[in-house]
C-alpha positions as protocol buffer text, in pm:
chain_id: "A"
residue {
  index: 1
  type: MET
  ca { x: 1941 y: -4577 z: -1355 }
}
residue {
  index: 2
  type: SER
  ca { x: 1633 y: -4374 z: -1256 }
}
residue {
  index: 3
  type: THR
  ca { x: 1614 y: -4022 z: -1395 }
}
residue {
  index: 4
  type: THR
  ca { x: 1404 y: -3897 z: -1100 }
}
residue {
  index: 5
  type: PHE
  ca { x: 1399 y: -3944 z: -724 }
}
residue {
  index: 6
  type: ARG
  ca { x: 1198 y: -3823 z: -428 }
}
residue {
  index: 7
  type: ASP
  ca { x: 1310 y: -3690 z: -91 }
}
residue {
  index: 8
  type: GLN
  ca { x: 1191 y: -3478 z: 198 }
}
residue {
  index: 9
  type: ALA
  ca { x: 1386 y: -3155 z: 225 }
}
residue {
  index: 10
  type: ILE
  ca { x: 1417 y: -2818 z: 398 }
}
residue {
  index: 11
  type: VAL
  ca { x: 1509 y: -2511 z: 194 }
}
residue {
  index: 12
  type: LEU
  ca { x: 1830 y: -2346 z: 313 }
}
residue {
  index: 13
  type: LYS
  ca { x: 1861 y: -2068 z: 56 }
}
residue {
  index: 14
  type: THR
  ca { x: 1718 y: -1944 z: -273 }
}
residue {
  index: 15
  type: VAL
  ca { x: 1901 y: -1761 z: -552 }
}
residue {
  index: 16
  type: PRO
  ca { x: 1709 y: -1583 z: -832 }
}
residue {
  index: 17
  type: MET
  ca { x: 1831 y: -1666 z: -1182 }
}
residue {
  index: 18
  type: ARG
  ca { x: 1770 y: -1533 z: -1532 }
}
residue {
  index: 19
  type: ASP
  ca { x: 1416 y: -1481 z: -1652 }
}
residue {
  index: 20
  type: ALA
  ca { x: 1176 y: -1655 z: -1410 }
}
residue {
  index: 21
  type: ASP
  ca { x: 1405 y: -1931 z: -1280 }
}
residue {
  index: 22
  type: ARG
  ca { x: 1534 y: -1988 z: -930 }
}
residue {
  index: 23
  type: ARG
  ca { x: 1804 y: -2201 z: -773 }
}
residue {
  index: 24
  type: TYR
  ca { x: 1724 y: -2370 z: -443 }
}
residue {
  index: 25
  type: VAL
  ca { x: 1978 y: -2496 z: -192 }
}
residue {
  index: 26
  type: VAL
  ca { x: 1802 y: -2762 z: 15 }
}
residue {
  index: 27
  type: TYR
  ca { x: 1897 y: -3026 z: 271 }
}
residue {
  index: 28
  type: GLY
  ca { x: 1729 y: -3362 z: 213 }
}
residue {
  index: 29
  type: ARG
  ca { x: 1667 y: -3641 z: 459 }
}
residue {
  index: 30
  type: GLU
  ca { x: 1822 y: -3902 z: 227 }
}
residue {
  index: 31
  type: ARG
  ca { x: 2038 y: -3701 z: -14 }
}
residue {
  index: 32
  type: GLY
  ca { x: 2176 y: -3430 z: 212 }
}
residue {
  index: 33
  type: LYS
  ca { x: 2259 y: -3093 z: 63 }
}
residue {
  index: 34
  type: MET
  ca { x: 2141 y: -3042 z: -294 }
}
residue {
  index: 35
  type: ILE
  ca { x: 2135 y: -2752 z: -541 }
}
residue {
  index: 36
  type: LEU
  ca { x: 1824 y: -2764 z: -759 }
}
residue {
  index: 37
  type: LEU
  ca { x: 1719 y: -2559 z: -1058 }
}
residue {
  index: 38
  type: ALA
  ca { x: 1352 y: -2464 z: -1064 }
}
residue {
  index: 39
  type: LYS
  ca { x: 1231 y: -2343 z: -1403 }
}
residue {
  index: 40
  type: GLY
  ca { x: 969 y: -2070 z: -1413 }
}
residue {
  index: 41
  type: VAL
  ca { x: 893 y: -2061 z: -1039 }
}
residue {
  index: 42
  type: ARG
  ca { x: 915 y: -1681 z: -1024 }
}
residue {
  index: 43
  type: ARG
  ca { x: 611 y: -1650 z: -1247 }
}
residue {
  index: 44
  type: GLY
  ca { x: 283 y: -1578 z: -1071 }
}
residue {
  index: 45
  type: ARG
  ca { x: 126 y: -1899 z: -1204 }
}
residue {
  index: 46
  type: SER
  ca { x: 395 y: -2131 z: -1063 }
}
residue {
  index: 47
  type: LYS
  ca { x: 245 y: -2411 z: -853 }
}
residue {
  index: 48
  type: MET
  ca { x: 573 y: -2508 z: -686 }
}
residue {
  index: 49
  type: SER
  ca { x: 689 y: -2172 z: -554 }
}
residue {
  index: 50
  type: PRO
  ca { x: 446 y: -2149 z: -256 }
}
residue {
  index: 51
  type: HIS
  ca { x: 544 y: -2499 z: -143 }
}
residue {
  index: 52
  type: MET
  ca { x: 913 y: -2404 z: -148 }
}
residue {
  index: 53
  type: ALA
  ca { x: 861 y: -2107 z: 81 }
}
residue {
  index: 54
  type: TRP
  ca { x: 1129 y: -2105 z: 352 }
}
residue {
  index: 55
  type: PHE
  ca { x: 1080 y: -2254 z: 698 }
}
residue {
  index: 56
  type: GLY
  ca { x: 891 y: -2570 z: 604 }
}
residue {
  index: 57
  type: THR
  ca { x: 953 y: -2937 z: 532 }
}
residue {
  index: 58
  type: VAL
  ca { x: 878 y: -3016 z: 167 }
}
residue {
  index: 59
  type: ASP
  ca { x: 826 y: -3342 z: -23 }
}
residue {
  index: 60
  type: ILE
  ca { x: 1017 y: -3294 z: -349 }
}
residue {
  index: 61
  type: MET
  ca { x: 1063 y: -3478 z: -676 }
}
residue {
  index: 62
  type: VAL
  ca { x: 1394 y: -3420 z: -852 }
}
residue {
  index: 63
  type: ALA
  ca { x: 1485 y: -3485 z: -1214 }
}
residue {
  index: 64
  type: ARG
  ca { x: 1853 y: -3554 z: -1273 }
}
residue {
  index: 65
  type: GLY
  ca { x: 2036 y: -3312 z: -1503 }
}
residue {
  index: 66
  type: LYS
  ca { x: 2374 y: -3302 z: -1672 }
}
residue {
  index: 67
  type: ILE
  ca { x: 2488 y: -2995 z: -1477 }
}
residue {
  index: 68
  type: LEU
  ca { x: 2217 y: -2917 z: -1221 }
}
residue {
  index: 69
  type: ASP
  ca { x: 1938 y: -3141 z: -1101 }
}
residue {
  index: 70
  type: ARG
  ca { x: 1595 y: -2991 z: -1163 }
}
residue {
  index: 71
  type: LEU
  ca { x: 1307 y: -2951 z: -921 }
}
residue {
  index: 72
  type: ALA
  ca { x: 1020 y: -3139 z: -1086 }
}
residue {
  index: 73
  type: GLY
  ca { x: 761 y: -3127 z: -808 }
}
residue {
  index: 74
  type: ALA
  ca { x: 706 y: -2997 z: -455 }
}
residue {
  index: 75
  type: SER
  ca { x: 443 y: -3039 z: -184 }
}
residue {
  index: 76
  type: LEU
  ca { x: 462 y: -2866 z: 153 }
}
residue {
  index: 77
  type: ALA
  ca { x: 454 y: -3137 z: 420 }
}
residue {
  index: 78
  type: ARG
  ca { x: 507 y: -2939 z: 741 }
}
residue {
  index: 79
  type: PRO
  ca { x: 478 y: -2559 z: 752 }
}
residue {
  index: 80
  type: PHE
  ca { x: 613 y: -2359 z: 1045 }
}
residue {
  index: 81
  type: ASP
  ca { x: 360 y: -2079 z: 1052 }
}
residue {
  index: 82
  type: GLY
  ca { x: 484 y: -1940 z: 1383 }
}
residue {
  index: 83
  type: VAL
  ca { x: 823 y: -1875 z: 1225 }
}
residue {
  index: 84
  type: LEU
  ca { x: 679 y: -1713 z: 913 }
}
residue {
  index: 85
  type: GLU
  ca { x: 457 y: -1481 z: 1118 }
}
residue {
  index: 86
  type: SER
  ca { x: 737 y: -1345 z: 1342 }
}
residue {
  index: 87
  type: LEU
  ca { x: 1020 y: -1127 z: 1213 }
}
residue {
  index: 88
  type: THR
  ca { x: 1230 y: -1224 z: 1515 }
}
residue {
  index: 89
  type: LYS
  ca { x: 1180 y: -1597 z: 1460 }
}
residue {
  index: 90
  type: ALA
  ca { x: 1224 y: -1566 z: 1084 }
}
residue {
  index: 91
  type: SER
  ca { x: 1558 y: -1389 z: 1129 }
}
residue {
  index: 92
  type: LEU
  ca { x: 1684 y: -1657 z: 1368 }
}
residue {
  index: 93
  type: ALA
  ca { x: 1566 y: -1933 z: 1134 }
}
residue {
  index: 94
  type: GLN
  ca { x: 1734 y: -1770 z: 835 }
}
residue {
  index: 95
  type: GLY
  ca { x: 2057 y: -1726 z: 1031 }
}
residue {
  index: 96
  type: PHE
  ca { x: 2065 y: -2093 z: 1128 }
}
residue {
  index: 97
  type: LEU
  ca { x: 1983 y: -2213 z: 775 }
}
residue {
  index: 98
  type: LEU
  ca { x: 2270 y: -1999 z: 645 }
}
residue {
  index: 99
  type: ALA
  ca { x: 2495 y: -2166 z: 902 }
}
residue {
  index: 100
  type: VAL
  ca { x: 2388 y: -2512 z: 779 }
}
residue {
  index: 101
  type: ASP
  ca { x: 2455 y: -2406 z: 419 }
}
residue {
  index: 102
  type: ALA
  ca { x: 2801 y: -2276 z: 510 }
}
residue {
  index: 103
  type: LEU
  ca { x: 2907 y: -2583 z: 709 }
}
residue {
  index: 104
  type: THR
  ca { x: 2777 y: -2864 z: 489 }
}
residue {
  index: 105
  type: ARG
  ca { x: 2880 y: -3003 z: 151 }
}
residue {
  index: 106
  type: GLN
  ca { x: 2689 y: -3162 z: -130 }
}
residue {
  index: 107
  type: GLU
  ca { x: 2662 y: -3539 z: -154 }
}
residue {
  index: 108
  type: GLN
  ca { x: 2741 y: -3595 z: 215 }
}
residue {
  index: 109
  type: PRO
  ca { x: 2399 y: -3684 z: 360 }
}
residue {
  index: 110
  type: ASP
  ca { x: 2356 y: -3697 z: 736 }
}
residue {
  index: 111
  type: ARG
  ca { x: 2017 y: -3763 z: 890 }
}
residue {
  index: 112
  type: ARG
  ca { x: 2134 y: -3605 z: 1214 }
}
residue {
  index: 113
  type: ILE
  ca { x: 2168 y: -3271 z: 1039 }
}
residue {
  index: 114
  type: PHE
  ca { x: 1828 y: -3300 z: 872 }
}
residue {
  index: 115
  type: GLY
  ca { x: 1677 y: -3389 z: 1211 }
}
residue {
  index: 116
  type: LEU
  ca { x: 1857 y: -3099 z: 1380 }
}
residue {
  index: 117
  type: ILE
  ca { x: 1718 y: -2849 z: 1128 }
}
residue {
  index: 118
  type: GLY
  ca { x: 1368 y: -2986 z: 1178 }
}
residue {
  index: 119
  type: ASP
  ca { x: 1404 y: -2981 z: 1558 }
}
residue {
  index: 120
  type: PHE
  ca { x: 1531 y: -2622 z: 1551 }
}
residue {
  index: 121
  type: LEU
  ca { x: 1238 y: -2503 z: 1339 }
}
residue {
  index: 122
  type: GLU
  ca { x: 991 y: -2702 z: 1551 }
}
residue {
  index: 123
  type: VAL
  ca { x: 1115 y: -2554 z: 1879 }
}
residue {
  index: 124
  type: LEU
  ca { x: 1148 y: -2205 z: 1731 }
}
residue {
  index: 125
  type: ASP
  ca { x: 794 y: -2226 z: 1592 }
}
residue {
  index: 126
  type: ARG
  ca { x: 641 y: -2258 z: 1940 }
}
residue {
  index: 127
  type: ALA
  ca { x: 905 y: -2086 z: 2154 }
}
residue {
  index: 128
  type: ASP
  ca { x: 879 y: -1783 z: 2376 }
}
residue {
  index: 129
  type: LEU
  ca { x: 1210 y: -1638 z: 2266 }
}
residue {
  index: 130
  type: ILE
  ca { x: 1490 y: -1513 z: 2484 }
}
residue {
  index: 131
  type: ARG
  ca { x: 1701 y: -1271 z: 2282 }
}
residue {
  index: 132
  type: SER
  ca { x: 2049 y: -1170 z: 2392 }
}
residue {
  index: 133
  type: PRO
  ca { x: 2203 y: -832 z: 2294 }
}
residue {
  index: 134
  type: ASP
  ca { x: 2371 y: -994 z: 1991 }
}
residue {
  index: 135
  type: GLY
  ca { x: 2026 y: -1076 z: 1850 }
}
residue {
  index: 136
  type: ARG
  ca { x: 2054 y: -1454 z: 1880 }
}
residue {
  index: 137
  type: GLY
  ca { x: 1979 y: -1609 z: 2217 }
}
residue {
  index: 138
  type: PRO
  ca { x: 2030 y: -1956 z: 2365 }
}
residue {
  index: 139
  type: LEU
  ca { x: 1822 y: -2153 z: 2111 }
}
residue {
  index: 140
  type: PHE
  ca { x: 2034 y: -2044 z: 1816 }
}
residue {
  index: 141
  type: ASP
  ca { x: 2362 y: -2100 z: 2002 }
}
residue {
  index: 142
  type: ALA
  ca { x: 2257 y: -2445 z: 2126 }
}
residue {
  index: 143
  type: ALA
  ca { x: 2158 y: -2548 z: 1772 }
}
residue {
  index: 144
  type: ALA
  ca { x: 2482 y: -2405 z: 1631 }
}
residue {
  index: 145
  type: LEU
  ca { x: 2692 y: -2606 z: 1877 }
}
residue {
  index: 146
  type: LYS
  ca { x: 2501 y: -2924 z: 1788 }
}
residue {
  index: 147
  type: LEU
  ca { x: 2559 y: -2846 z: 1420 }
}
residue {
  index: 148
  type: LEU
  ca { x: 2932 y: -2807 z: 1478 }
}
residue {
  index: 149
  type: ASP
  ca { x: 2932 y: -3146 z: 1653 }
}
residue {
  index: 150
  type: ALA
  ca { x: 2745 y: -3306 z: 1363 }
}
residue {
  index: 151
  type: VAL
  ca { x: 2993 y: -3182 z: 1101 }
}
residue {
  index: 152
  type: GLY
  ca { x: 3297 y: -3278 z: 1311 }
}
residue {
  index: 153
  type: PHE
  ca { x: 3403 y: -2934 z: 1432 }
}
residue {
  index: 154
  type: GLY
  ca { x: 3266 y: -2945 z: 1785 }
}
residue {
  index: 155
  type: PRO
  ca { x: 3502 y: -2828 z: 2061 }
}
residue {
  index: 156
  type: GLU
  ca { x: 3647 y: -3050 z: 2335 }
}
residue {
  index: 157
  type: LEU
  ca { x: 3461 y: -2951 z: 2652 }
}
residue {
  index: 158
  type: ASP
  ca { x: 3545 y: -3230 z: 2895 }
}
residue {
  index: 159
  type: ARG
  ca { x: 3925 y: -3251 z: 2887 }
}
residue {
  index: 160
  type: CYS
  ca { x: 4222 y: -3026 z: 2827 }
}
residue {
  index: 161
  type: VAL
  ca { x: 4306 y: -3048 z: 2456 }
}
residue {
  index: 162
  type: ARG
  ca { x: 4678 y: -3045 z: 2536 }
}
residue {
  index: 163
  type: CYS
  ca { x: 4737 y: -3267 z: 2839 }
}
residue {
  index: 164
  type: ARG
  ca { x: 4403 y: -3457 z: 2819 }
}
residue {
  index: 165
  type: LYS
  ca { x: 4332 y: -3419 z: 3191 }
}
residue {
  index: 166
  type: PRO
  ca { x: 3967 y: -3372 z: 3292 }
}
residue {
  index: 167
  type: SER
  ca { x: 3862 y: -3008 z: 3290 }
}
residue {
  index: 168
  type: GLY
  ca { x: 3883 y: -2823 z: 3619 }
}
residue {
  index: 169
  type: PRO
  ca { x: 3745 y: -2497 z: 3761 }
}
residue {
  index: 170
  type: SER
  ca { x: 3986 y: -2272 z: 3569 }
}
residue {
  index: 171
  type: MET
  ca { x: 3972 y: -2331 z: 3193 }
}
residue {
  index: 172
  type: ALA
  ca { x: 4032 y: -2135 z: 2874 }
}
residue {
  index: 173
  type: MET
  ca { x: 3918 y: -2192 z: 2515 }
}
residue {
  index: 174
  type: ASN
  ca { x: 4194 y: -2247 z: 2261 }
}
residue {
  index: 175
  type: PHE
  ca { x: 4015 y: -2195 z: 1930 }
}
residue {
  index: 176
  type: MET
  ca { x: 4309 y: -2307 z: 1718 }
}
residue {
  index: 177
  type: GLN
  ca { x: 4334 y: -2638 z: 1906 }
}
residue {
  index: 178
  type: GLY
  ca { x: 3957 y: -2677 z: 1918 }
}
residue {
  index: 179
  type: GLY
  ca { x: 3880 y: -2703 z: 2287 }
}
residue {
  index: 180
  type: LEU
  ca { x: 3946 y: -2623 z: 2650 }
}
residue {
  index: 181
  type: GLU
  ca { x: 4289 y: -2582 z: 2806 }
}
residue {
  index: 182
  type: CYS
  ca { x: 4367 y: -2624 z: 3173 }
}
residue {
  index: 183
  type: GLN
  ca { x: 4550 y: -2359 z: 3374 }
}
residue {
  index: 184
  type: ALA
  ca { x: 4885 y: -2537 z: 3337 }
}
residue {
  index: 185
  type: CYS
  ca { x: 4859 y: -2566 z: 2957 }
}
residue {
  index: 186
  type: ARG
  ca { x: 4686 y: -2237 z: 2884 }
}
residue {
  index: 187
  type: ARG
  ca { x: 4836 y: -2024 z: 2607 }
}
residue {
  index: 188
  type: PRO
  ca { x: 4835 y: -1642 z: 2638 }
}
residue {
  index: 189
  type: ASP
  ca { x: 4600 y: -1602 z: 2341 }
}
residue {
  index: 190
  type: SER
  ca { x: 4337 y: -1845 z: 2473 }
}
residue {
  index: 191
  type: LEU
  ca { x: 4004 y: -1709 z: 2597 }
}
residue {
  index: 192
  type: PRO
  ca { x: 3954 y: -1757 z: 2975 }
}
residue {
  index: 193
  type: LEU
  ca { x: 3612 y: -1895 z: 3064 }
}
residue {
  index: 194
  type: LEU
  ca { x: 3420 y: -1897 z: 3390 }
}
residue {
  index: 195
  type: PRO
  ca { x: 3304 y: -2239 z: 3515 }
}
residue {
  index: 196
  type: GLU
  ca { x: 2941 y: -2142 z: 3455 }
}
residue {
  index: 197
  type: THR
  ca { x: 3020 y: -2060 z: 3091 }
}
residue {
  index: 198
  type: VAL
  ca { x: 3172 y: -2404 z: 3039 }
}
residue {
  index: 199
  type: GLU
  ca { x: 2868 y: -2560 z: 3204 }
}
residue {
  index: 200
  type: ARG
  ca { x: 2632 y: -2366 z: 2973 }
}
residue {
  index: 201
  type: LEU
  ca { x: 2823 y: -2493 z: 2670 }
}
residue {
  index: 202
  type: ARG
  ca { x: 2795 y: -2851 z: 2795 }
}
residue {
  index: 203
  type: ARG
  ca { x: 2423 y: -2812 z: 2853 }
}
residue {
  index: 204
  type: PHE
  ca { x: 2380 y: -2668 z: 2502 }
}
residue {
  index: 205
  type: ARG
  ca { x: 2557 y: -2975 z: 2367 }
}
residue {
  index: 206
  type: ASN
  ca { x: 2386 y: -3245 z: 2572 }
}
residue {
  index: 207
  type: ALA
  ca { x: 2033 y: -3121 z: 2642 }
}
residue {
  index: 208
  type: PRO
  ca { x: 1747 y: -3128 z: 2388 }
}
residue {
  index: 209
  type: LEU
  ca { x: 1695 y: -2802 z: 2202 }
}
residue {
  index: 210
  type: SER
  ca { x: 1361 y: -2762 z: 2375 }
}
residue {
  index: 211
  type: GLU
  ca { x: 1547 y: -2717 z: 2705 }
}
residue {
  index: 212
  type: SER
  ca { x: 1789 y: -2449 z: 2582 }
}
residue {
  index: 213
  type: ALA
  ca { x: 1565 y: -2166 z: 2702 }
}
residue {
  index: 214
  type: ALA
  ca { x: 1597 y: -2305 z: 3056 }
}
residue {
  index: 215
  type: VAL
  ca { x: 1974 y: -2245 z: 3057 }
}
residue {
  index: 216
  type: PRO
  ca { x: 2026 y: -1943 z: 3287 }
}
residue {
  index: 217
  type: PRO
  ca { x: 2171 y: -1616 z: 3154 }
}
residue {
  index: 218
  type: PRO
  ca { x: 2396 y: -1430 z: 3093 }
}
residue {
  index: 219
  type: PHE
  ca { x: 2474 y: -1560 z: 2746 }
}
residue {
  index: 220
  type: GLN
  ca { x: 2738 y: -1315 z: 2622 }
}
residue {
  index: 221
  type: ALA
  ca { x: 3037 y: -1540 z: 2694 }
}
residue {
  index: 222
  type: THR
  ca { x: 2882 y: -1852 z: 2542 }
}
residue {
  index: 223
  type: ALA
  ca { x: 2767 y: -1649 z: 2242 }
}
residue {
  index: 224
  type: ARG
  ca { x: 3122 y: -1525 z: 2186 }
}
residue {
  index: 225
  type: VAL
  ca { x: 3257 y: -1882 z: 2196 }
}
residue {
  index: 226
  type: ILE
  ca { x: 2993 y: -2009 z: 1950 }
}
residue {
  index: 227
  type: GLU
  ca { x: 3045 y: -1721 z: 1710 }
}
residue {
  index: 228
  type: THR
  ca { x: 3423 y: -1770 z: 1707 }
}
residue {
  index: 229
  type: LEU
  ca { x: 3390 y: -2147 z: 1659 }
}
residue {
  index: 230
  type: LEU
  ca { x: 3157 y: -2092 z: 1364 }
}
residue {
  index: 231
  type: GLY
  ca { x: 3376 y: -1826 z: 1211 }
}
residue {
  index: 232
  type: ASN
  ca { x: 3688 y: -2042 z: 1236 }
}
residue {
  index: 233
  type: GLN
  ca { x: 3532 y: -2314 z: 1018 }
}
residue {
  index: 234
  type: VAL
  ca { x: 3412 y: -2106 z: 724 }
}
residue {
  index: 235
  type: ASP
  ca { x: 3551 y: -1836 z: 501 }
}
residue {
  index: 236
  type: ASP
  ca { x: 3442 y: -1474 z: 457 }
}
residue {
  index: 237
  type: ARG
  ca { x: 3138 y: -1579 z: 255 }
}
residue {
  index: 238
  type: TYR
  ca { x: 2971 y: -1693 z: 577 }
}
residue {
  index: 239
  type: PRO
  ca { x: 2682 y: -1446 z: 624 }
}
residue {
  index: 240
  type: ALA
  ca { x: 2486 y: -1581 z: 921 }
}
residue {
  index: 241
  type: MET
  ca { x: 2629 y: -1369 z: 1202 }
}
residue {
  index: 242
  type: SER
  ca { x: 2637 y: -1044 z: 1003 }
}
residue {
  index: 243
  type: PHE
  ca { x: 2277 y: -1113 z: 897 }
}
residue {
  index: 244
  type: LEU
  ca { x: 2165 y: -1153 z: 1258 }
}
residue {
  index: 245
  type: ARG
  ca { x: 2351 y: -838 z: 1366 }
}
residue {
  index: 246
  type: ARG
  ca { x: 2180 y: -634 z: 1095 }
}
residue {
  index: 247
  type: VAL
  ca { x: 1838 y: -763 z: 1200 }
}
residue {
  index: 248
  type: ALA
  ca { x: 1905 y: -699 z: 1569 }
}
residue {
  index: 249
  type: ALA
  ca { x: 2035 y: -345 z: 1509 }
}
């Protein structure tokens, strides 16, 4: 069995460790989510640390370890300079990477998720951003809905989750059931949605990320749905939304 392997990865999060070490949480094209120990990368002479800067695709070499695999080499393959140079874009990128970290597990690779992260950073890198009052905007919410779909937590948007009839003009979101309810099945605690809000959610799901900015505002109702769907799937350690609120404040 080989003691090393290579992959292409995107850094989701870094955690400083004792002395000059650092732990990286990355999502690889072939291996999915990995936690890697990088020895000595916080020293000024480290050759790997610049390549592992956030918001880039990195070619990595990993050495297997008994407890944690170790980062043995890194080469930046695709930087996203437009993200790094903009505080607004960097905050949105960090928020989405935190969402990926919260919603994915180790040793469950999915190329769709790796592709989604890359697409999000690519579009964000060259986007003229539309920011909503919550600090996010349509690009983040469209990517978040696609992420929920990829991990199996996407909402039912085409039929009533209770009677299974096609959705009509008057619908509500039942977050506990995971989708839309028709007027006849609607529970008192479900969130009523306007038809245009349902249509925005469908466009976020079905259209390429590059077209999310073309979805007409307002975005407050769709943003509330996305935030609640995300929050329902993770525990109180989930920091993405609170991070974005602090940046937008």
